[in-house]
C-alpha positions as CSV (number, residue, x, y, z in Angstrom):
1,X,6.7,-34.0,38.2
2,X,3.8,-36.4,37.8
3,X,3.4,-39.1,35.1
4,X,0.5,-39.1,32.7
5,X,-1.8,-42.3,32.7
6,X,-0.1,-43.4,29.5
7,X,3.5,-43.0,30.9
8,X,2.3,-45.0,34.0
9,X,0.7,-47.7,31.9
10,X,4.0,-48.1,29.8
11,X,6.0,-48.4,33.0
12,X,3.7,-51.0,34.2
13,X,3.8,-52.8,31.0
14,X,7.5,-52.8,30.9
15,X,7.6,-54.2,34.5
16,X,5.2,-56.9,33.9
17,X,7.0,-58.3,30.9
18,X,10.0,-59.9,33.0
19,X,7.4,-61.0,35.6
20,X,5.3,-62.9,33.0
21,X,8.4,-64.6,31.5
22,X,9.4,-65.6,35.0
23,X,6.0,-67.1,35.6
24,X,6.2,-69.1,32.4
25,X,9.8,-70.3,33.3
26,X,8.5,-71.4,36.7
27,X,5.7,-73.4,35.1
28,X,8.3,-75.0,32.7
29,X,10.5,-75.7,35.8
30,X,7.5,-77.4,37.6
31,X,6.9,-79.5,34.5
32,X,10.6,-80.3,34.1
33,X,11.0,-81.3,37.8
34,X,7.7,-83.4,37.8
35,X,8.9,-85.0,34.5
36,X,12.1,-86.0,36.0
37,X,10.4,-87.7,38.9
38,X,7.8,-89.4,36.6
39,X,10.6,-90.6,34.1
40,X,12.6,-92.2,37.0
41,X,9.5,-94.0,38.3
42,X,8.5,-95.1,34.8
43,X,11.9,-96.6,34.0
44,X,11.6,-99.2,36.9
45,X,10.2,-102.7,35.9
46,X,7.6,-102.7,38.8
47,X,6.2,-106.0,37.6
48,X,9.3,-107.7,37.7
49,X,9.9,-106.2,41.2
50,X,6.6,-107.4,42.5
51,X,7.3,-110.9,41.3
52,X,10.6,-110.8,43.0
53,X,8.8,-109.7,46.2
54,X,9.0,-113.4,47.4
55,X,12.8,-112.9,47.7
56,X,13.7,-116.1,45.9
57,X,15.8,-114.6,43.0
58,X,17.0,-111.4,44.8
59,X,17.7,-108.6,42.3
60,X,19.5,-106.0,44.2
61,X,19.9,-103.7,41.0
62,X,16.3,-103.5,40.5
63,X,15.6,-102.8,44.2
64,X,18.2,-99.9,44.1
65,X,16.7,-98.7,40.9
66,X,13.2,-98.6,42.6
67,X,14.7,-96.9,45.7
68,X,16.3,-94.2,43.4
69,X,13.1,-93.6,41.5
70,X,11.1,-93.2,44.6
71,X,13.6,-91.0,46.4
72,X,13.9,-88.8,43.2
73,X,10.1,-88.5,42.9
74,X,9.9,-87.5,46.5
75,X,12.6,-85.0,46.4
76,X,11.5,-83.1,43.5
77,X,7.7,-83.4,44.0
78,X,7.5,-80.5,46.6
79,X,9.6,-78.1,44.5
80,X,7.4,-78.8,41.4
81,X,4.3,-77.9,43.5
82,X,5.9,-74.8,45.0
83,X,6.9,-73.7,41.5
84,X,3.2,-73.8,40.3
85,X,2.2,-71.9,43.4
86,X,5.1,-69.3,42.6
87,X,4.0,-69.1,39.0
88,X,0.5,-68.2,40.1
89,X,2.0,-65.7,42.5
90,X,3.8,-64.1,39.5
91,X,0.6,-64.2,37.5
92,X,-1.3,-62.2,40.2
93,X,1.7,-60.0,41.0
94,X,1.9,-61.1,44.6
95,X,5.1,-60.4,46.5
96,X,5.0,-63.9,48.0
97,X,5.3,-65.2,44.5
98,X,8.9,-64.0,44.4
99,X,9.7,-65.4,47.7
100,X,8.3,-68.8,46.7
101,X,10.2,-68.7,43.4
102,X,13.5,-68.1,45.3
103,X,12.5,-71.0,47.8
104,X,11.9,-73.3,44.8
105,X,15.2,-72.4,43.4
106,X,17.0,-73.3,46.8
107,X,15.0,-76.5,47.3
108,X,15.8,-77.7,43.8
109,X,19.5,-77.1,44.3
110,X,19.4,-78.7,47.6
111,X,17.6,-81.8,46.0
112,X,20.2,-82.0,43.3
113,X,23.0,-81.7,45.8
114,X,21.5,-84.6,47.9
115,X,21.1,-86.7,44.8
116,X,24.4,-85.9,43.6
117,X,26.1,-86.9,47.0
118,X,24.1,-90.2,47.1
119,X,24.7,-91.2,43.5
120,X,25.5,-89.2,40.4
121,X,22.4,-89.1,38.2
122,X,22.8,-87.6,34.7
123,X,19.9,-85.1,35.2
124,X,21.3,-83.0,38.1
125,X,23.6,-81.0,36.0
126,X,20.9,-79.3,33.7
127,X,18.6,-78.9,36.8
128,X,21.2,-77.1,38.7
129,X,22.1,-74.8,35.8
130,X,18.4,-74.0,35.2
131,X,18.0,-73.2,38.9
132,X,21.1,-71.0,39.0
133,X,20.1,-69.0,36.0
134,X,16.5,-68.6,37.4
135,X,17.9,-67.3,40.7
136,X,20.0,-64.8,38.7
137,X,16.9,-63.8,36.6
138,X,14.7,-63.5,39.7
139,X,17.3,-61.1,41.1
140,X,17.4,-58.9,38.1
141,X,16.5,-55.2,38.6
142,X,13.3,-55.4,36.3
143,X,11.8,-58.3,38.3
144,X,12.8,-56.8,41.7
145,X,11.4,-53.4,40.7
146,X,8.0,-55.1,39.9
147,X,7.8,-56.6,43.4
148,X,9.2,-53.7,45.2
149,X,6.9,-52.0,47.8
150,X,5.7,-48.7,46.5
151,X,4.8,-45.9,49.1
152,X,1.2,-45.0,49.3
153,X,0.3,-41.6,48.1
154,X,-1.4,-39.3,50.6
155,X,-4.3,-37.8,49.8
156,X,-4.1,-34.0,50.5
157,X,-7.0,-32.6,52.5
158,X,-8.5,-29.9,50.6
159,X,-9.5,-26.9,52.6
160,X,-12.5,-25.2,51.4
């Protein structure tokens, strides 16, 4: 039983829809992770910290806020970049895209756990929930089937 070209195109179209959605969700995740890092850095009053660099007034809460902002930006930076790479892998239907997407989810969850263990920022809960839902969606049957290795068809040698 062989499929016609139209049936094969319909199967390909139904398989690429969840892949495209996942690609868009990965772009959204990259923007969200980068946005959290940028927001944390933006919240710090860097001018006041630079003025206090002489050490005369000593504002430990400002120094702690700057330290937290830098750590947050450094922890969420690599998963944001990898999420963009994974999204491009989903766009071009590369098998490495799915693997990168799963690595992004695990790195993001690890980053949230590290931040949660150091201090309890308010943004870790939605990020963790998003990562868990993305990991579940990445492991859905439609997405897995799109990246499954398909056996090559042998060309039968025609005997004249």
